[in-house]
C-alpha positions as CSV (number, residue, x, y, z in Angstrom):
1,M,15.7,10.8,-44.0
2,N,15.8,13.7,-46.4
3,I,13.5,16.7,-45.5
4,H,13.7,19.8,-47.7
5,Q,14.3,23.0,-45.9
6,T,11.0,24.5,-47.1
7,A,8.9,21.5,-45.9
8,I,6.9,21.9,-42.7
9,V,6.9,18.6,-40.7
10,H,5.4,18.5,-37.2
11,P,7.9,17.4,-34.6
12,K,5.6,14.7,-33.4
13,A,5.1,13.1,-36.8
14,E,6.7,9.7,-37.1
15,I,9.0,9.7,-40.1
16,E,11.0,6.5,-40.6
17,D,14.4,6.1,-42.3
18,N,15.0,6.8,-45.9
19,V,11.8,8.9,-46.3
20,S,12.1,11.8,-48.7
21,I,10.0,14.9,-48.1
22,G,10.3,17.5,-50.9
23,P,9.9,21.2,-51.2
24,Y,6.8,22.8,-49.6
25,C,5.3,19.6,-48.3
26,I,3.2,19.8,-45.1
27,V,3.1,16.8,-42.7
28,G,0.8,16.9,-39.7
29,E,1.2,15.9,-36.1
30,H,-0.5,12.5,-36.2
31,V,1.1,11.3,-39.5
32,R,3.3,8.2,-39.8
33,I,5.3,7.7,-42.9
34,R,7.3,4.4,-43.3
35,N,10.6,3.6,-44.8
36,G,11.4,4.5,-48.5
37,T,8.3,6.6,-49.2
38,E,8.8,9.8,-51.2
39,L,6.7,13.0,-51.1
40,I,7.9,14.8,-54.2
41,A,6.7,18.4,-53.6
42,H,3.7,20.4,-52.4
43,V,2.1,17.3,-50.8
44,N,-0.2,17.8,-47.8
45,V,-0.6,14.9,-45.3
46,E,-2.8,15.6,-42.3
47,G,-5.0,13.9,-39.7
48,H,-4.4,10.4,-38.3
49,T,-2.7,9.1,-41.5
50,E,-0.4,6.2,-42.0
51,I,1.5,5.7,-45.3
52,G,3.4,2.5,-45.9
53,Q,6.8,1.7,-47.4
54,R,8.1,2.7,-50.8
55,C,5.0,4.9,-51.8
56,K,5.4,7.8,-54.1
57,L,3.2,10.9,-53.8
58,F,3.3,13.5,-56.6
59,P,2.8,17.2,-56.3
60,Y,-0.5,18.7,-54.9
61,S,-1.8,15.4,-53.6
62,S,-3.8,15.8,-50.4
63,I,-4.1,12.9,-48.0
64,G,-6.0,12.6,-44.7
65,S,-8.2,15.7,-45.0
66,P,-11.6,15.7,-43.3
67,P,-14.4,13.8,-44.9
68,Q,-16.9,15.8,-47.0
69,H,-19.8,14.8,-44.8
70,L,-22.1,17.2,-42.9
71,Q,-22.3,14.8,-39.9
72,Y,-18.5,14.7,-39.3
73,K,-17.6,16.4,-36.1
74,D,-13.8,16.2,-36.2
75,E,-13.5,12.7,-34.7
76,P,-10.0,11.2,-34.8
77,T,-10.6,8.9,-37.7
78,K,-7.9,7.6,-40.0
79,V,-6.4,7.0,-43.5
80,V,-4.3,3.9,-43.8
81,I,-2.3,3.4,-47.0
82,G,-0.2,0.3,-47.6
83,D,3.1,-0.3,-49.4
84,D,4.3,0.4,-53.0
85,N,1.5,2.8,-54.0
86,I,1.7,5.6,-56.5
87,L,-0.5,8.6,-56.1
88,R,-0.2,11.1,-58.9
89,E,-0.9,14.8,-59.1
90,Y,-3.9,16.2,-57.2
91,V,-5.1,12.9,-55.8
92,T,-7.3,13.4,-52.7
93,V,-7.9,10.7,-50.0
94,N,-10.3,11.8,-47.2
95,R,-10.2,10.3,-43.8
96,A,-13.2,8.2,-42.6
97,T,-16.2,9.0,-40.5
98,S,-16.7,7.5,-37.0
99,F,-20.1,6.1,-38.0
100,G,-18.7,4.5,-41.2
101,G,-16.0,2.3,-39.8
102,G,-13.3,4.9,-38.8
103,I,-10.7,4.0,-41.5
104,T,-10.4,4.9,-45.2
105,R,-8.0,2.1,-46.4
106,I,-5.9,1.7,-49.5
107,G,-4.0,-1.6,-49.9
108,H,-0.7,-2.3,-51.7
109,H,0.7,-1.8,-55.2
110,N,-2.1,0.5,-56.4
111,F,-1.8,3.2,-59.1
112,L,-4.0,6.2,-58.6
113,M,-3.6,8.6,-61.6
114,A,-4.1,12.4,-61.5
115,Y,-7.2,13.9,-59.9
116,V,-8.5,10.6,-58.5
117,H,-10.7,11.2,-55.4
118,V,-11.1,8.5,-52.7
119,A,-13.8,9.6,-50.3
120,H,-14.4,8.7,-46.6
121,D,-14.7,5.1,-45.5
122,C,-13.7,3.6,-48.8
123,E,-11.7,0.3,-48.9
124,L,-9.4,-0.4,-51.8
125,G,-7.6,-3.7,-52.2
126,D,-4.3,-4.4,-54.0
127,H,-3.0,-3.9,-57.5
128,I,-5.8,-1.5,-58.5
129,V,-5.5,1.0,-61.3
130,M,-7.7,4.1,-61.2
131,A,-7.3,6.3,-64.3
132,N,-7.4,10.1,-64.3
133,A,-10.3,11.9,-62.5
134,A,-12.0,8.7,-61.4
135,T,-14.0,9.6,-58.3
136,L,-15.3,7.5,-55.5
137,A,-18.1,8.6,-53.1
138,G,-18.1,7.3,-49.5
139,H,-18.2,3.7,-48.3
140,I,-17.1,2.1,-51.6
141,F,-15.3,-1.2,-51.8
142,I,-12.9,-2.1,-54.7
143,G,-11.4,-5.6,-54.9
144,N,-8.0,-6.7,-56.0
145,Y,-6.7,-6.2,-59.6
146,A,-9.7,-4.0,-60.5
147,V,-9.4,-1.3,-63.2
148,I,-11.4,1.9,-63.0
149,G,-11.4,4.0,-66.2
150,G,-11.0,7.8,-66.4
151,L,-13.8,10.1,-65.5
152,V,-15.8,7.3,-63.8
153,G,-18.2,8.4,-61.0
154,V,-19.1,5.7,-58.4
155,H,-22.1,6.1,-56.1
156,Q,-21.7,5.6,-52.4
157,Y,-21.9,2.0,-51.0
158,V,-21.1,0.5,-54.4
159,R,-18.8,-2.6,-54.5
160,I,-16.5,-3.5,-57.4
161,G,-15.2,-7.0,-57.3
162,D,-11.8,-8.6,-58.0
163,Y,-10.5,-8.4,-61.6
164,A,-13.5,-6.2,-62.6
165,M,-13.1,-3.4,-65.1
166,V,-15.2,-0.2,-65.4
167,G,-14.9,1.6,-68.7
168,G,-14.2,5.4,-68.9
169,C,-16.9,8.0,-68.4
170,S,-19.2,5.5,-66.7
171,A,-21.7,6.4,-64.0
172,L,-21.8,3.5,-61.6
173,G,-24.8,3.2,-59.3
174,R,-24.8,-0.6,-58.7
175,D,-22.3,-3.3,-57.9
176,V,-19.9,-4.7,-60.5
177,P,-19.3,-8.4,-59.7
178,P,-15.8,-9.9,-59.9
179,F,-14.3,-10.9,-63.3
180,L,-16.8,-8.7,-65.3
181,R,-16.7,-5.6,-67.4
182,A,-19.1,-2.6,-67.0
183,A,-19.5,0.6,-68.9
184,G,-22.1,3.2,-69.7
185,G,-22.7,6.9,-69.4
186,Y,-25.9,7.4,-67.4
187,R,-26.0,3.9,-65.8
188,A,-23.3,1.3,-66.5
189,R,-24.2,-2.1,-67.8
190,L,-22.3,-5.4,-67.8
191,F,-20.6,-6.4,-71.0
192,G,-19.4,-10.0,-70.2
193,L,-16.1,-11.1,-68.8
194,N,-13.0,-9.0,-68.3
195,S,-11.4,-11.6,-70.6
196,I,-8.2,-9.7,-71.5
197,A,-7.3,-9.2,-67.9
198,L,-8.1,-12.7,-66.9
199,R,-5.8,-14.0,-69.6
200,R,-3.1,-11.6,-68.5
201,Y,-3.4,-12.9,-65.0
202,K,-3.0,-16.5,-66.2
203,F,-6.6,-17.7,-65.9
204,N,-6.7,-20.9,-68.0
205,S,-9.3,-21.7,-70.6
206,E,-11.3,-23.9,-68.2
207,R,-11.6,-21.2,-65.6
208,I,-12.7,-18.6,-68.2
209,A,-15.2,-21.0,-69.8
210,N,-16.8,-21.7,-66.4
211,L,-17.1,-18.0,-65.7
212,K,-18.5,-17.4,-69.2
213,G,-21.2,-20.1,-68.7
214,A,-22.1,-18.8,-65.3
215,F,-22.4,-15.2,-66.7
216,D,-24.9,-16.5,-69.3
217,V,-27.1,-18.2,-66.7
218,L,-27.0,-15.3,-64.3
219,F,-27.5,-12.4,-66.7
220,R,-28.6,-13.6,-70.1
221,Q,-31.2,-16.4,-69.6
222,K,-33.7,-14.1,-67.8
223,H,-34.0,-16.3,-64.7
224,P,-35.0,-14.5,-61.5
225,I,-31.7,-13.8,-59.8
226,S,-32.5,-16.1,-56.8
227,E,-33.2,-18.9,-59.2
228,A,-30.2,-18.2,-61.4
229,T,-27.7,-18.3,-58.4
230,K,-29.1,-21.6,-57.4
231,L,-28.7,-23.0,-60.9
232,V,-25.1,-21.7,-61.1
233,R,-24.2,-23.1,-57.7
234,T,-25.4,-26.5,-58.8
235,Q,-23.9,-26.5,-62.3
236,Y,-20.5,-25.1,-61.3
237,E,-20.1,-26.3,-57.7
238,H,-16.4,-27.2,-58.3
239,S,-15.4,-23.8,-59.6
240,V,-14.0,-21.5,-56.9
241,D,-14.2,-18.6,-59.3
242,V,-17.9,-19.1,-60.0
243,L,-18.7,-19.6,-56.4
244,K,-16.9,-16.3,-55.6
245,L,-19.0,-14.6,-58.3
246,V,-22.2,-16.0,-57.0
247,T,-21.4,-15.1,-53.4
248,F,-20.7,-11.5,-54.3
249,I,-24.0,-11.2,-56.2
250,E,-26.0,-12.8,-53.3
251,S,-24.4,-10.4,-50.8
252,S,-25.2,-7.3,-52.8
253,R,-27.3,-4.6,-51.1
254,R,-27.5,-2.2,-54.0
255,G,-28.0,-4.9,-56.6
256,T,-25.7,-5.5,-59.6
257,C,-25.5,-3.7,-62.9
258,R,-27.8,-5.1,-65.5
259,S,-26.4,-6.8,-68.6
260,A,-26.2,-5.2,-72.0
261,S,-27.5,-7.2,-74.9
262,R,-25.3,-10.0,-76.3
263,E,-25.0,-8.1,-79.6
264,L,-23.2,-5.2,-77.8
265,D,-20.5,-7.4,-76.3
266,E,-17.1,-6.4,-77.6
267,E,-15.7,-9.8,-77.2
268,E,-17.0,-13.4,-76.7
269,V,-14.9,-16.0,-75.0
């Protein structure tokens, strides 16, 4: 390992081989950092925090600090970060609350740009991109391959599904189902499929067409949502993607974002 002489590393911290800890970093007693991870400079890691392999933390990021919640009473909750993540300048990740699950979790291969905030009890999957100053309140779930634009604010308990995209400067108060795009200042609305990303990830034309048809039934034909989900389950019973979309909607506690008008869609599939 390579620890700069100005860094402060608690003797009980678990630092594996080939970890680099740069100038003026601070690493607390209950921290574990795995092989190949680099703390460039001025990085603070505290609390019961685990950071996986080959991560890169840029200056002034702060990981494992207490949750911003008035009911938190210094319980030994955690932050768990997986492998191959990039956390840019001033990223903050708060540890969890005991009443919210106990772990703030970030998966693998994620890119969190400057000033991103991940609050207590959030759960992020894999291959997520969060652009500059995107901020998550507590208890938020983000699925795999999602993209969150810059300056997005997400309300607590909101879920964002796999392959979803949230446009920049959006305020998100409801769930964004998988495969869809959402955007909007005061309250985000749905704008059809996240088609460009689906093609990028090798979704074929049949899979995209099934999702497009299901979106129309669910959000454009003005059926009550309970009726719409039944129609979609019957019509697309052989589509794993559509069933995933419907299951997400049926399990929503906050409800999903409403659809924008068809005329506002930027792209039709």
